[in-house]
Biopython code that builds the backbone (N, CA, C, O; Angstrom):
import numpy as np
from Bio.PDB.StructureBuilder import StructureBuilder

atoms = [
    (1, "MET", "N", (-31.865, 56.600, 43.731)),
    (1, "MET", "CA", (-32.800, 56.666, 42.637)),
    (1, "MET", "C", (-33.831, 55.555, 42.860)),
    (1, "MET", "O", (-33.497, 54.441, 43.262)),
    (2, "ARG", "N", (-35.087, 55.893, 42.588)),
    (2, "ARG", "CA", (-36.129, 54.872, 42.638)),
    (2, "ARG", "C", (-37.154, 55.174, 41.554)),
    (2, "ARG", "O", (-37.229, 56.285, 41.029)),
    (3, "PHE", "N", (-37.938, 54.156, 41.236)),
    (3, "PHE", "CA", (-38.905, 54.247, 40.158)),
    (3, "PHE", "C", (-40.300, 54.002, 40.714)),
    (3, "PHE", "O", (-40.484, 53.210, 41.638)),
    (4, "SER", "N", (-41.278, 54.689, 40.141)),
    (4, "SER", "CA", (-42.686, 54.463, 40.463)),
    (4, "SER", "C", (-43.441, 54.339, 39.148)),
    (4, "SER", "O", (-43.321, 55.190, 38.267)),
    (5, "TYR", "N", (-44.217, 53.277, 39.027)),
    (5, "TYR", "CA", (-45.041, 53.106, 37.832)),
    (5, "TYR", "C", (-46.496, 53.180, 38.253)),
    (5, "TYR", "O", (-46.905, 52.540, 39.222)),
    (6, "HIS", "N", (-47.274, 53.963, 37.521)),
    (6, "HIS", "CA", (-48.695, 54.155, 37.808)),
    (6, "HIS", "C", (-49.492, 53.578, 36.640)),
    (6, "HIS", "O", (-49.685, 54.255, 35.630)),
    (7, "PRO", "N", (-49.958, 52.331, 36.768)),
    (7, "PRO", "CA", (-50.632, 51.666, 35.646)),
    (7, "PRO", "C", (-51.919, 52.356, 35.201)),
    (7, "PRO", "O", (-52.300, 52.249, 34.036)),
    (8, "ASP", "N", (-52.592, 53.059, 36.107)),
    (8, "ASP", "CA", (-53.832, 53.733, 35.729)),
    (8, "ASP", "C", (-53.599, 54.865, 34.735)),
    (8, "ASP", "O", (-54.494, 55.203, 33.960)),
    (9, "THR", "N", (-52.402, 55.453, 34.753)),
    (9, "THR", "CA", (-52.080, 56.540, 33.816)),
    (9, "THR", "C", (-50.939, 56.176, 32.865)),
    (9, "THR", "O", (-50.565, 56.988, 32.018)),
    (10, "SER", "N", (-50.389, 54.981, 32.990)),
    (10, "SER", "CA", (-49.236, 54.534, 32.193)),
    (10, "SER", "C", (-48.058, 55.488, 32.336)),
    (10, "SER", "O", (-47.335, 55.749, 31.374)),
    (11, "ALA", "N", (-47.871, 56.007, 33.553)),
    (11, "ALA", "CA", (-46.799, 56.960, 33.803)),
    (11, "ALA", "C", (-45.692, 56.314, 34.629)),
    (11, "ALA", "O", (-45.953, 55.645, 35.629)),
    (12, "LEU", "N", (-44.460, 56.525, 34.197)),
    (12, "LEU", "CA", (-43.282, 56.077, 34.929)),
    (12, "LEU", "C", (-42.618, 57.314, 35.516)),
    (12, "LEU", "O", (-42.281, 58.246, 34.787)),
    (13, "TYR", "N", (-42.429, 57.324, 36.840)),
    (13, "TYR", "CA", (-41.734, 58.439, 37.494)),
    (13, "TYR", "C", (-40.394, 57.946, 37.986)),
    (13, "TYR", "O", (-40.309, 56.926, 38.669)),
    (14, "ILE", "N", (-39.349, 58.671, 37.639)),
    (14, "ILE", "CA", (-38.001, 58.351, 38.089)),
    (14, "ILE", "C", (-37.616, 59.399, 39.131)),
    (14, "ILE", "O", (-37.444, 60.576, 38.812)),
    (15, "HIS", "N", (-37.485, 58.955, 40.379)),
    (15, "HIS", "CA", (-37.115, 59.836, 41.488)),
    (15, "HIS", "C", (-35.592, 59.894, 41.561)),
    (15, "HIS", "O", (-34.950, 58.882, 41.843)),
    (16, "LEU", "N", (-35.015, 61.049, 41.314)),
    (16, "LEU", "CA", (-33.574, 61.213, 41.389)),
    (16, "LEU", "C", (-33.133, 61.785, 42.721)),
    (16, "LEU", "O", (-31.965, 61.684, 43.095)),
    (17, "SER", "N", (-34.071, 62.385, 43.435)),
    (17, "SER", "CA", (-33.792, 63.016, 44.719)),
    (17, "SER", "C", (-35.077, 63.020, 45.531)),
    (17, "SER", "O", (-36.171, 62.927, 44.974)),
    (18, "GLU", "N", (-34.944, 63.127, 46.841)),
    (18, "GLU", "CA", (-36.126, 63.241, 47.699)),
    (18, "GLU", "C", (-36.519, 64.702, 47.910)),
    (18, "GLU", "O", (-37.484, 64.995, 48.617)),
    (19, "LYS", "N", (-35.771, 65.614, 47.296)),
    (19, "LYS", "CA", (-36.090, 67.042, 47.401)),
    (19, "LYS", "C", (-37.387, 67.321, 46.646)),
    (19, "LYS", "O", (-37.676, 66.671, 45.641)),
    (20, "PRO", "N", (-38.171, 68.288, 47.131)),
    (20, "PRO", "CA", (-39.425, 68.617, 46.443)),
    (20, "PRO", "C", (-39.185, 69.330, 45.114)),
    (20, "PRO", "O", (-38.182, 70.021, 44.934)),
    (21, "SER", "N", (-40.110, 69.150, 44.206)),
    (21, "SER", "CA", (-40.059, 69.812, 42.913)),
    (21, "SER", "C", (-40.654, 71.216, 43.043)),
    (21, "SER", "O", (-41.718, 71.398, 43.633)),
    (22, "VAL", "N", (-39.955, 72.197, 42.486)),
    (22, "VAL", "CA", (-40.477, 73.563, 42.500)),
    (22, "VAL", "C", (-40.707, 74.100, 41.091)),
    (22, "VAL", "O", (-41.322, 75.151, 40.914)),
    (23, "ASP", "N", (-40.214, 73.376, 40.093)),
    (23, "ASP", "CA", (-40.377, 73.813, 38.710)),
    (23, "ASP", "C", (-40.549, 72.577, 37.834)),
    (23, "ASP", "O", (-39.870, 71.568, 38.025)),
    (24, "VAL", "N", (-41.456, 72.667, 36.881)),
    (24, "VAL", "CA", (-41.759, 71.548, 35.991)),
    (24, "VAL", "C", (-41.612, 72.026, 34.551)),
    (24, "VAL", "O", (-42.130, 73.079, 34.177)),
    (25, "VAL", "N", (-40.892, 71.231, 33.741)),
    (25, "VAL", "CA", (-40.690, 71.577, 32.337)),
    (25, "VAL", "C", (-41.065, 70.364, 31.488)),
    (25, "VAL", "O", (-40.531, 69.273, 31.685)),
    (26, "GLU", "N", (-41.987, 70.563, 30.541)),
    (26, "GLU", "CA", (-42.315, 69.496, 29.608)),
    (26, "GLU", "C", (-41.327, 69.587, 28.451)),
    (26, "GLU", "O", (-41.377, 70.518, 27.648)),
    (27, "MET", "N", (-40.429, 68.608, 28.378)),
    (27, "MET", "CA", (-39.375, 68.627, 27.368)),
    (27, "MET", "C", (-39.921, 68.306, 25.977)),
    (27, "MET", "O", (-39.483, 68.875, 24.976)),
    (28, "ARG", "N", (-40.878, 67.390, 25.933)),
    (28, "ARG", "CA", (-41.619, 67.041, 24.724)),
    (28, "ARG", "C", (-42.877, 66.347, 25.220)),
    (28, "ARG", "O", (-42.918, 65.937, 26.380)),
    (29, "PRO", "N", (-43.888, 66.202, 24.406)),
    (29, "PRO", "CA", (-45.124, 65.583, 24.888)),
    (29, "PRO", "C", (-44.866, 64.231, 25.551)),
    (29, "PRO", "O", (-44.295, 63.322, 24.948)),
    (30, "GLY", "N", (-45.298, 64.124, 26.799)),
    (30, "GLY", "CA", (-45.156, 62.879, 27.540)),
    (30, "GLY", "C", (-43.888, 62.752, 28.354)),
    (30, "GLY", "O", (-43.714, 61.763, 29.066)),
    (31, "PHE", "N", (-42.989, 63.735, 28.268)),
    (31, "PHE", "CA", (-41.743, 63.714, 29.032)),
    (31, "PHE", "C", (-41.628, 65.009, 29.835)),
    (31, "PHE", "O", (-41.435, 66.089, 29.277)),
    (32, "VAL", "N", (-41.750, 64.875, 31.151)),
    (32, "VAL", "CA", (-41.739, 66.036, 32.039)),
    (32, "VAL", "C", (-40.566, 65.912, 32.997)),
    (32, "VAL", "O", (-40.342, 64.851, 33.581)),
    (33, "PHE", "N", (-39.818, 66.997, 33.158)),
    (33, "PHE", "CA", (-38.691, 67.033, 34.088)),
    (33, "PHE", "C", (-39.064, 67.920, 35.269)),
    (33, "PHE", "O", (-39.620, 69.003, 35.088)),
    (34, "ASP", "N", (-38.759, 67.458, 36.473)),
    (34, "ASP", "CA", (-39.000, 68.216, 37.699)),
    (34, "ASP", "C", (-37.670, 68.718, 38.250)),
    (34, "ASP", "O", (-36.699, 67.966, 38.336)),
    (35, "TYR", "N", (-37.636, 70.002, 38.623)),
    (35, "TYR", "CA", (-36.421, 70.617, 39.151)),
    (35, "TYR", "C", (-36.652, 71.100, 40.573)),
    (35, "TYR", "O", (-37.747, 71.545, 40.918)),
    (36, "GLY", "N", (-35.610, 71.009, 41.399)),
    (36, "GLY", "CA", (-35.665, 71.486, 42.772)),
    (36, "GLY", "C", (-35.347, 72.966, 42.856)),
    (36, "GLY", "O", (-35.071, 73.613, 41.845)),
    (37, "ALA", "N", (-35.390, 73.498, 44.073)),
    (37, "ALA", "CA", (-35.132, 74.922, 44.305)),
    (37, "ALA", "C", (-33.725, 75.327, 43.878)),
    (37, "ALA", "O", (-33.496, 76.483, 43.522)),
    (38, "ASP", "N", (-32.780, 74.386, 43.908)),
    (38, "ASP", "CA", (-31.405, 74.688, 43.510)),
    (38, "ASP", "C", (-31.188, 74.571, 42.003)),
    (38, "ASP", "O", (-30.071, 74.753, 41.519)),
    (39, "GLY", "N", (-32.258, 74.266, 41.257)),
    (39, "GLY", "CA", (-32.170, 74.167, 39.803)),
    (39, "GLY", "C", (-31.724, 72.809, 39.302)),
    (39, "GLY", "O", (-31.589, 72.605, 38.095)),
    (40, "LYS", "N", (-31.493, 71.873, 40.219)),
    (40, "LYS", "CA", (-31.058, 70.531, 39.820)),
    (40, "LYS", "C", (-32.261, 69.630, 39.567)),
    (40, "LYS", "O", (-33.313, 69.782, 40.188)),
    (41, "LEU", "N", (-32.084, 68.700, 38.652)),
    (41, "LEU", "CA", (-33.127, 67.750, 38.295)),
    (41, "LEU", "C", (-33.405, 66.829, 39.481)),
    (41, "LEU", "O", (-32.488, 66.209, 40.021)),
    (42, "VAL", "N", (-34.693, 66.741, 39.889)),
    (42, "VAL", "CA", (-35.057, 65.870, 41.008)),
    (42, "VAL", "C", (-35.900, 64.681, 40.566)),
    (42, "VAL", "O", (-36.047, 63.712, 41.311)),
    (43, "GLY", "N", (-36.457, 64.750, 39.355)),
    (43, "GLY", "CA", (-37.257, 63.632, 38.875)),
    (43, "GLY", "C", (-37.702, 63.821, 37.441)),
    (43, "GLY", "O", (-37.602, 64.908, 36.872)),
    (44, "MET", "N", (-38.200, 62.721, 36.866)),
    (44, "MET", "CA", (-38.682, 62.736, 35.487)),
    (44, "MET", "C", (-39.923, 61.879, 35.382)),
    (44, "MET", "O", (-40.037, 60.852, 36.052)),
    (45, "VAL", "N", (-40.856, 62.301, 34.537)),
    (45, "VAL", "CA", (-42.062, 61.533, 34.267)),
    (45, "VAL", "C", (-42.089, 61.196, 32.781)),
    (45, "VAL", "O", (-41.820, 62.049, 31.935)),
    (46, "ALA", "N", (-42.415, 59.951, 32.476)),
    (46, "ALA", "CA", (-42.606, 59.534, 31.089)),
    (46, "ALA", "C", (-43.995, 58.926, 30.978)),
    (46, "ALA", "O", (-44.311, 57.956, 31.667)),
    (47, "ASP", "N", (-44.820, 59.494, 30.115)),
    (47, "ASP", "CA", (-46.152, 58.952, 29.847)),
    (47, "ASP", "C", (-45.979, 57.858, 28.803)),
    (47, "ASP", "O", (-45.843, 58.140, 27.612)),
    (48, "LEU", "N", (-45.986, 56.611, 29.255)),
    (48, "LEU", "CA", (-45.689, 55.492, 28.365)),
    (48, "LEU", "C", (-46.827, 55.142, 27.423)),
    (48, "LEU", "O", (-46.684, 54.247, 26.590)),
    (49, "SER", "N", (-47.957, 55.833, 27.542)),
    (49, "SER", "CA", (-49.070, 55.568, 26.636)),
    (49, "SER", "C", (-48.942, 56.349, 25.328)),
    (49, "SER", "O", (-49.641, 56.056, 24.358)),
    (50, "LEU", "N", (-48.054, 57.340, 25.301)),
    (50, "LEU", "CA", (-47.895, 58.169, 24.104)),
    (50, "LEU", "C", (-46.936, 57.527, 23.109)),
    (50, "LEU", "O", (-45.980, 56.870, 23.521)),
    (51, "PRO", "N", (-47.166, 57.702, 21.808)),
    (51, "PRO", "CA", (-46.281, 57.127, 20.789)),
    (51, "PRO", "C", (-44.822, 57.554, 20.941)),
    (51, "PRO", "O", (-43.925, 56.748, 20.692)),
    (52, "ALA", "N", (-44.562, 58.796, 21.342)),
    (52, "ALA", "CA", (-43.181, 59.267, 21.493)),
    (52, "ALA", "C", (-42.453, 58.461, 22.555)),
    (52, "ALA", "O", (-41.277, 58.141, 22.384)),
    (53, "ALA", "N", (-43.124, 58.130, 23.643)),
    (53, "ALA", "CA", (-42.505, 57.331, 24.704)),
    (53, "ALA", "C", (-42.280, 55.912, 24.230)),
    (53, "ALA", "O", (-41.281, 55.290, 24.591)),
    (54, "GLN", "N", (-43.174, 55.399, 23.442)),
    (54, "GLN", "CA", (-43.027, 54.039, 22.947)),
    (54, "GLN", "C", (-41.834, 53.927, 22.010)),
    (54, "GLN", "O", (-41.180, 52.885, 21.963)),
    (55, "GLU", "N", (-41.540, 54.991, 21.261)),
    (55, "GLU", "CA", (-40.369, 54.986, 20.382)),
    (55, "GLU", "C", (-39.088, 54.934, 21.205)),
    (55, "GLU", "O", (-38.143, 54.232, 20.844)),
    (56, "VAL", "N", (-39.054, 55.672, 22.303)),
    (56, "VAL", "CA", (-37.867, 55.736, 23.155)),
    (56, "VAL", "C", (-37.658, 54.437, 23.906)),
    (56, "VAL", "O", (-36.523, 53.986, 24.059)),
    (57, "THR", "N", (-38.755, 53.819, 24.385)),
    (57, "THR", "CA", (-38.622, 52.633, 25.222)),
    (57, "THR", "C", (-38.614, 51.335, 24.428)),
    (57, "THR", "O", (-38.352, 50.273, 24.993)),
    (58, "ALA", "N", (-38.892, 51.399, 23.138)),
    (58, "ALA", "CA", (-38.918, 50.174, 22.326)),
    (58, "ALA", "C", (-37.511, 49.620, 22.166)),
    (58, "ALA", "O", (-36.551, 50.372, 21.995)),
    (59, "SER", "N", (-37.398, 48.312, 22.222)),
    (59, "SER", "CA", (-36.091, 47.702, 22.027)),
    (59, "SER", "C", (-35.889, 47.437, 20.536)),
    (59, "SER", "O", (-36.852, 47.182, 19.813)),
    (60, "PRO", "N", (-34.648, 47.496, 20.082)),
    (60, "PRO", "CA", (-34.397, 47.251, 18.660)),
    (60, "PRO", "C", (-34.731, 45.810, 18.298)),
    (60, "PRO", "O", (-34.620, 44.910, 19.131)),
    (61, "SER", "N", (-35.139, 45.597, 17.052)),
    (61, "SER", "CA", (-35.523, 44.250, 16.635)),
    (61, "SER", "C", (-34.311, 43.333, 16.527)),
    (61, "SER", "O", (-34.422, 42.134, 16.781)),
    (62, "THR", "N", (-33.164, 43.875, 16.156)),
    (62, "THR", "CA", (-31.952, 43.084, 16.063)),
    (62, "THR", "C", (-30.855, 43.790, 16.851)),
    (62, "THR", "O", (-30.182, 44.670, 16.313)),
    (63, "PRO", "N", (-30.665, 43.421, 18.115)),
    (63, "PRO", "CA", (-29.642, 44.107, 18.906)),
    (63, "PRO", "C", (-28.245, 43.829, 18.379)),
    (63, "PRO", "O", (-27.942, 42.721, 17.937)),
    (64, "THR", "N", (-27.402, 44.843, 18.430)),
    (64, "THR", "CA", (-26.023, 44.709, 17.998)),
    (64, "THR", "C", (-25.132, 44.781, 19.225)),
    (64, "THR", "O", (-25.178, 45.772, 19.953)),
    (65, "PRO", "N", (-24.321, 43.758, 19.476)),
    (65, "PRO", "CA", (-23.449, 43.787, 20.655)),
    (65, "PRO", "C", (-22.455, 44.923, 20.577)),
    (65, "PRO", "O", (-21.898, 45.198, 19.514)),
    (66, "VAL", "N", (-22.229, 45.583, 21.699)),
    (66, "VAL", "CA", (-21.243, 46.651, 21.765)),
    (66, "VAL", "C", (-19.860, 46.028, 21.769)),
    (66, "VAL", "O", (-19.611, 45.068, 22.498)),
    (67, "GLY", "N", (-18.963, 46.566, 20.963)),
    (67, "GLY", "CA", (-17.595, 46.084, 20.932)),
    (67, "GLY", "C", (-17.396, 44.841, 20.081)),
    (67, "GLY", "O", (-16.338, 44.215, 20.144)),
    (68, "SER", "N", (-18.383, 44.477, 19.294)),
    (68, "SER", "CA", (-18.228, 43.294, 18.461)),
    (68, "SER", "C", (-17.337, 43.606, 17.264)),
    (68, "SER", "O", (-17.266, 44.752, 16.821)),
    (69, "ARG", "N", (-16.674, 42.614, 16.753)),
    (69, "ARG", "CA", (-15.833, 42.791, 15.575)),
    (69, "ARG", "C", (-16.662, 43.199, 14.355)),
    (69, "ARG", "O", (-16.151, 43.844, 13.440)),
    (70, "ALA", "N", (-17.934, 42.823, 14.347)),
    (70, "ALA", "CA", (-18.807, 43.188, 13.241)),
    (70, "ALA", "C", (-18.997, 44.692, 13.157)),
    (70, "ALA", "O", (-19.284, 45.221, 12.083)),
    (71, "ASN", "N", (-18.839, 45.386, 14.277)),
    (71, "ASN", "CA", (-18.969, 46.850, 14.292)),
    (71, "ASN", "C", (-17.653, 47.559, 14.085)),
    (71, "ASN", "O", (-17.586, 48.786, 14.160)),
    (72, "GLY", "N", (-16.591, 46.790, 13.823)),
    (72, "GLY", "CA", (-15.286, 47.408, 13.618)),
    (72, "GLY", "C", (-14.493, 47.604, 14.893)),
    (72, "GLY", "O", (-13.441, 48.243, 14.875)),
    (73, "TYR", "N", (-14.982, 47.060, 16.002)),
    (73, "TYR", "CA", (-14.275, 47.175, 17.268)),
    (73, "TYR", "C", (-13.578, 45.866, 17.578)),
    (73, "TYR", "O", (-14.041, 44.801, 17.168)),
    (74, "SER", "N", (-12.483, 45.933, 18.287)),
    (74, "SER", "CA", (-11.799, 44.696, 18.660)),
    (74, "SER", "C", (-11.933, 44.418, 20.132)),
    (74, "SER", "O", (-11.416, 43.413, 20.620)),
]
sb = StructureBuilder()
sb.init_structure("model")
sb.init_model(0)
sb.init_chain("A")
sb.init_seg("    ")
for serial, (resi, resn, name, xyz) in enumerate(atoms, 1):
    if name == "N":
        sb.init_residue(resn, " ", resi, " ")
    sb.init_atom(name, np.array(xyz, "f"), 0.0, 1.0, " ", f" {name:<3s}", serial, name[0])
structure = sb.get_structure()
């Protein structure tokens, strides 16, 4: 897996395979999935300039540790 960021378009591409893409599906505005000839996911594009992408990539203001006693976990 490797990542490519294109600052001119604010696009992040996640390469999951070196196989070529033969089918493209926009899952929601700004999120595009690329599929290979075998139907498997080969990559994803996220347009980080769109509000929907900013909601997904934003970090929470108060992070909660996983497994903390405060969450009821021991």
